[in-house]
N, C-alpha and C positions, 0 to 999 in steps of 0.2 A: 461489533458492528463499524467497520472501518470505514470510513465515505469520506475521507478527506486525505492528508499527505503531513509526512514529515520526514525526514533523516537522510542526510547523503553518504557518502564518499567512502566506500572500501574501495582499498589500492593492493591488490598483491601483485608479486612477480619476482621471482630473481634476477630478472632484466628489469630494465628501465621503463617508467611509465611515466604519460604527462597525463593532468587534465587539467581543464578550466574549473574552478569552482564553485561556477554559478551553472555550470550547465550540463554536467556529467553528474551522476548520483554515485557512483566511485566503483571500485573491482572487489571481487572477492575470489580470490586464488590460493590455489595450495603453495606451500613452502615444499619444497621436493625434499623427501626424507636425507636426511643428512647425520653423518658418523662423525662425533667429538673426539676425537685422537689429541688436543693439545690442551694443555693444562693454562697459556697464557688465551686472551680472548680471540675466537674466531668469527668473522660475521660471514654468517648466514645466506644474509640478503638485503641487496641495495635497492632505493627503489627512488626515483623522486619525482616531483610531485611542483606541478605548474601551480601556482595560486594568482588568479587576475585580481582577486581584489584583497587589500591589506589585513592586518590582523584575522583570518577565520578562522574562526573556533573549530578545531579537530577533536576526535577523540580517537586514537589508535590503539589495537587492541592486538595480541597473538592468542590463539586457540589451539590447543590440540592435545597433544601426549606426547611427554617423555618415555625409554625404553632404556633399559640395561640389560645386559647378554651374561655379566659376568663380574665376580667382585662385588666390591660396592662402591660408594662414596657421595658425593653430591656437585650438581648440576646450579648453574648461576645463568640466567637469559636478562636481556635487557636491551634496551633500544636507543638508540641517537639518533638527533636531530640534528641537521650541518656540522657535525661531528662533537657533540656534544650529547654526553650520556645523559638521559631523562632517569633522575636518580624515581620517581615514581613510576619506573616501568620494572624495577628487579624483581625477578621471580627467583624463589629457590627450593628447591627438590632434594633431598636426601632418599637415594636407595639402601635401605637395611638390607635387602636382597637381589638377587639377580636369577633367573632372569626375571623381570617387574615393569609395567607400564602404570604410569601415574600421568590424567588431567592436568592440565593448567588453565590457567589466565593471566595474562601480565597486560598493562594497560598505563598510558597517559593521556594526559587533558593538557592543550597547549592551543596560544594561536599562531598559525604559520604567516610568515608576512609574504607579501606580493613576488612574486618571482618564484626560482628554483629552489624547492628546498628537497634536501637529503633525508630522507628515511633508511635507517641501518638497523639492523636487528644481529645481537651478537649475542654467542655463548662462550661458557667459561666453564671448568670440569675439574671436578678434585677427586683423589685415591686413586685407584687403578683398575677403574672401570672405562669402558669406553662408549658413551650413553649415546642414544640417538632419537633424534627428531621423526618420530613418527609421519606416516602418510596421513592426509586431511588436515595437516596442520597449516591455519591460515593467520595469517597478517592482513588486518583490515584497519581500515581508518576511515570513520566517518565527516562527514562535512556537512553542514548543514543546521547546526543545532543554532539557537540565538547565542551562546556562552557555553562554556564548560568551566569549571573553576574545579581545580587540585587540591588535593588537604595532606600534606605530611606527618602520618602517624610519627608520634614520640615511640621512641625506641628501645630505653632503658628502663629505669624507675618504672613510671607512669605503666608502661607495657606488660612489667609483668604482670601475669593472673596466677593468684596465688589462694582464688577461694573458687567453693563451688557454686557461690551466689553473684552473677554477672557485674564485671566491672566495666564501667564507661570507660574507654580509651579514645573518644571523637565523640563532641557535639559539640553542634552549630545551629542556631535560629536559621534560618531561613526564611526571607520576606515573600510577601506574593510575587508571581511573577506573572507572565503574559498566555504561560501553557505550562504543559505538566512538568515534573521534572524525573529524571532518571537519576536515581541514588545506586552509586557500584564501589562496591570495596573490593578491592585486589592485594593481596599481599601475604607474606610469609611467616609463619612462628616457629620459634625454637624451643625447644626443651631447653630452662636450664637447672631443675634440679627434679631428682625422683626420690625415689623409700623405697620402703620395705615391706609392698605390699605384696597378696599372694604371689604377685608373678613378681620376680627380685627385682631383676633388671631392666624392668617395665617401664615407662615413663607415665603414659597416659595421653586420655584424650581432651583436645582443648577444641574449642567451640565461639565461633563469632555470631550475631544477630544485627541485623538493623533493628532501630525502636524509630518511631514515627509518632512523637506526642505523649513518651511513654508506654507506649505501646508495639509491642515483638509483631514485628509484620515482615513478612517474604517468609525465604526456607531459611536453614542457620545451615552454617558451613560446618565442618566436622571433619578433623585428621586425627588419626592415630599418632603417636610420638614413639616410636620403641627400644629399647636396650642402650642409645647413646645420647649423652648431655650435648650432644653437637650435631642431632637429628634437629630436621625444621622440612616443614611439609607445605605446601600454595592452598591461601582461602579465598573465598570470591564470594559476594553475596549483593543482588543486586534488590532493589523494589522502584516501585515508579510511584510517585504522588502527582497531587495535583498540582494546580497554581495558586494554592491558600497560602499562607503562611504556617512553619513549621517549624517544630525542635527534630532536629535530627540529629541519634544517637549511634553512635556503632560501640557493643556489648563485647563481651569477652570471657567466658569462664572455662572452666573444667569439667569436664564431662564425669558426674557422679555417677558411682561404682563401685561396689565390694571391693573390685581387687584392685583399683587404685589406690593407695594413701594419699591423705588427704597433703601430705606436702610438698604435692609435685606442682611447679611455677614454669609459666612458659612467657617466653616477650614475643613483641613484632622486630621484625628485621628490618634493614633499611632500605627504602622502595614501597613499603605498604601503604596506602592510602587510598584516599575517598576523593572519588568525583563527582559533583553534582553538575547533570550538564541539563541546560533546558531547554526542551521540544521544541515545533514550529507550529504545534497540533495538537488538541487535546482528544483526538481520536487515539490514540498509542491505547491498547487493552496489556490485562495482565491474565494469567490465567495461573491457578494451582490445585492442589492436592491432587496430586498422580502417587501412587504409591503401591505395594504390593510387593510379594515373592513370583522370580522370575523363574518357569524352569530351564533345564540343561538343556540346551540345544535346541534352543527356541531365539524366534524373532518376535514381538510382541509390540505391539501400540500402547502406551500407559499413560496415552495424554494426549488429548486432539483439542482442534483450537478451529473453529469455522468463522468467517467473516467474507464480506463483500464489499465491492467498489467500483462507483459506478465510472473514475477515471482510471487510466493510465498512470500505476504509481510503482514507488518503491516501497520493499519493505524488510526492515533491521528486525530481527527473528534473535533473542538472545534468550538464551536456556539455561539454568545453572539449578541446582539441587545437592543431594547426596547418598552416594551407597550406603549404607547401614552397615552389612556384613552379608557373611554366606548362611546358609541353612543346612550346607553340608560340609565334611570334612575334604576337600578333595582340591579345593583350587579352584582355578582357571581364569578368564576372559568374561567381561562382560561392556559391550559398545553400547555407545548413546550417540545418538543423533538425528536431523530432521529431516524429515520429507514434506514438500510443498507439491498438492495435488498427484502425492503415488510418488514423487519422482526423489533420491538423495541430493540435498544440499549442506553445502557449509560442513565446519569442523566436524570432527567424529573424538569422542572420550573417550580414552580407553582405559579402563581399569585392570588389574591381575590380581587377583585374591591369591595369596601364596601361605594362609593360615587358613586357620577351622574358625568357629562363631567367635563372634562379638571383635574379631578385629579387623585390620584393613579397613575402615572408614576411611573416607574420601571424598573430599569437595570436587564437582565437574563442574566444567562451564562451555556451551558451545554456544557458538553464532553464527548467522546466516546471513547476506543479503540477498533478496528476492529483488529482481531489477523489471523494471517493465512489466510489471503484474498487469495484462488487460481486464478489463472490467468484467466483472460477472462475481458468481459465488465461489470461494476456494476452500482447501481444509489443509491445516500442518498439524505433524504429527509427532509427538516424540516416541524413537523408536528404538526398544531394546535388545540388544541380539547377545544369548548369550554362547559358550564354547561346553562341549562337552557334560562336565563335571559339576560347571557353575549354577549357583543356584542364591542371587545375592536378592537382598530387597531392598525397597527405598525410602527414602523421606517421604512424608505424607506431604510436606510442604514444600515439594520440590516446583518449580517454576517456567514459568515461559511470559516473555513478554513482548511484546508484537508493536513496533516503532513505525506508521508510516511515513514514508519519505515526500516531502513535496515536490515532487518533480516538476520541472517546468509548463507551465500552464499560462500560455500566452493567449491575450483576451484581443474578443474581436468585436468590433460594432457591426449593429445591427441593420433590419432591415429599413428603420426609419432616419438611418443617416443620409443627409444628402436632399431629402425631403423637404419643400417648404412648407413653413408650419408656420401660422400667428398665434401660436401658444407653444409652452416647452409641452414636447414629447412626452409622454408618461409610461410608452409601452414599448416593446421590440428594441429596444435600446442596446441589450448588449448578448450576442449570439453563445459568446463565450466569455466569462467573467461575471463579475457584480456591478452594479452602478454604486461608483463613490460618492462622498457625500458632496462634490464639488459639483454644480452643476447651475446653469442658468443661459444668460447672457451675456456675448462677450462683451467687452469693454472697446476695444480696438477697433473698433469704426466698421467691422466689417459684417454689424448687422447679422449673427448668426446665435442659435441655439448650440450651447457646447455640453457634455457631460465624459464622462470618464468609467471605462470596463475596465476593473482590478483585476488582474491574473494573481499568480503564485510564482514566486522564486526564479522569475526571467532575468536577463542578464540586463535588464535595461534601468534606467534611474530609481523608477518609482514600481513598477510594475503595470503600470496604466499605460492604455489607450488612448487618446482623448479623440473623441468623436464631434463631429459636426451636423446643423441642418441649419439651411436657409431660414432665415426670419420673416415673416411675410410682414411686412410695415404699411398699411393703406395712410397715404400724408392727408393731414386734415390742418384746412389754413386756420391760423393763429385772428385775436380778438382784433389787430389793425386792421382788418378787413371791412370794406365799404366805410372808413372812416374818416372824412374830407383831411386831407395835411396839403402846408405848403410846400414842405421837404418829404423826401423817400422816406417810408417809418423804418425805425431800428432795431424795433422790439415789437414782440406779442407775433411776430408775421406767422410761425406755425406751431400749432400745438400740437402735431405729430408729424415725425418725419425732421429733416435737415435744409436748412435755407439753398436754394438754387440762384439760377440767373433772376437778376430784379434791374428795375431802372421804370422810367418814364413808358408810357406805351408813344407809338408812332403813326396810331393809326388815326388823331384828330380827335381822340374821347376824352384827352385831359385827363389819364389814368395813370397812378399807379402801379407796378405790376410785381411780382415776385414768383418764386417756383416752391412748392414745400417738397422735397424729396424724398419718397419711400425708399422701399424694398422689393424686391420679389414679387410684387403686384402681376394679376394678368393684364394691366395697363399696359398702352404702347410704351409709354416710356418712365413709368412709376411718380409722375409728377403732378402736383396739385397746382393750378394756375391760380392766383388769388389778384382782388385788384381792392385799390382804395381812390378816391376823388382824388383829384389835384387840384388844391386853389389856387387861381393865377393871381399875382400881384397885379392892382390895379391899372401902374407903370407899363408892366408887358402888356396889358391888353389895352393902353391907351395908344400906343407905338406901333400898332394896326390900324388906327383910325387918324385922318385928317384932323386938325384942330380947328378948322369952323365948322358952321353947319353944314347940316345935308345942302348940296344943290338939286336943282330941280330934278336934277340927270341922274344922281345919286338915288332922291326920293323914287322917283319914278323907276329905275331900276330895282330897289327892294321889293316895291309892290309887283314888278312883274316876277320876282324872284318867289314873289307870295300867292301868287295867280299858279303860276306854273308848279308850282310845290318845291321848286329847290330847295327854298327855308322858312318854316311855319311862320307863323303871325308873330308867335311868342318870341320866336329866336329875331323878328325884325322889331320887335318891343325891347327885346334884349338889349341887340346891338343901338338904338336909339338912348336908352335910357345911360349905355356905355359911354355914346357919346356925347349925352350931357352930360358925364362927372371927369370927362377926360375935358368938358371946355366949360 
């Protein structure tokens, strides 16, 4: 089940393409058939890639088939980036007989710089033949790994395989990572020396295998090297490991068969390498156990993989394995490709069998980028089509690796946004994306609740949409309320809210006042008004009264005020008492 996302960018074209590294998931386009006439390098494809982020990790692959029509010889293919040969992309193929078709995989991993990067695919031939790049051959560029690392293999004494027992040619302890890792080997082996077996001139078969923590994983790659000590052939292995620490090894050995002598040795050619690429999701899938004999003139599904997705996404499909041999003497061609929901997609691997039993064993590799796969249930199939006389057998551990790409998922705030609340909202926060771990009350004085909705693979700084809701604050007066003071209180004024206007009342009540301001209430002005008695100094009071005793007229006036209700008797007595203290 694939319910997430991962992997980006396949780019292919004979002409120029441009993409922004965080907004496009790439291209998957055929390289036109191309006949190679020259013994000097020929450029088959030029591709301009625009990168918006510096040091963007990419995996570049070419997959498909080469063929020759007459004579024999060798072919070399490789990539250049910004005019410099990518050593890890070199792939070699010998043609011992023609006509013949052979599948191949070439790869390279690197970080592209910000701006325009130019990718070019070159080929070079030797011998009298004029080989051809077949149709349905692809250049692909994947962008979207967290990181990619490429390790070139030794090409001399360490790379020589002179035993039937596996020889470790690469070993690396990889640490824990945030997600799955794609382990991919691509390279070519050369026959170094043969012997005097039953087939006097034959070299033999060499195999490569990936081991994880000492256990063989995935398929094995095998090629027969016949007749010539300068003969070489391409190999490829894939495997997907989880995010835990592992010991990764590539081992190689000779195919054990009575027909071949024990003295046969092989070595790796320059450009053979291991790539370890960390994906951006743990939703990648691995399937295997495709095998069987395919009758002549037959198209057959040799393996299927079902998956479902809940959002639109892009999916990288990698397939590889081995044609073991034929079950008849007639020769012929077998083609292998991928279909998605019944439609052919991606590269085609072609193998031409020109001999009888137990020879023409060849490694194949195919890939495809499925773009903008809509939500639903889907099926990926491996399809084999044979010619009239071909009956090939397939390795039992042939495999398919499916890596979902993180398509841009732009987060969207949900319905509680802008709805005032006295407490932090806890539901309906994000309609798209997931709530991040940063949420609470703003500290910038805006009195809002905030939270983040996190998307995936956007061109934003942190893939996060920040959402806000007004924070309801009902103000409450502080402990200074109703405490008499000769001066305006300056502390403990508001227990909830912020201090607003303040000062002495002007209504004759001799009080201090201040406002505690809240926010987003259903009050008129979000303010609670608070008061405290004002202590008036005796000198200020005395200044209001004459310095002599009450006159009869004044006394009568006060009595009249008391009688008519203008002042209470207590007020009259208070004034008399004040007058007494003032005189």
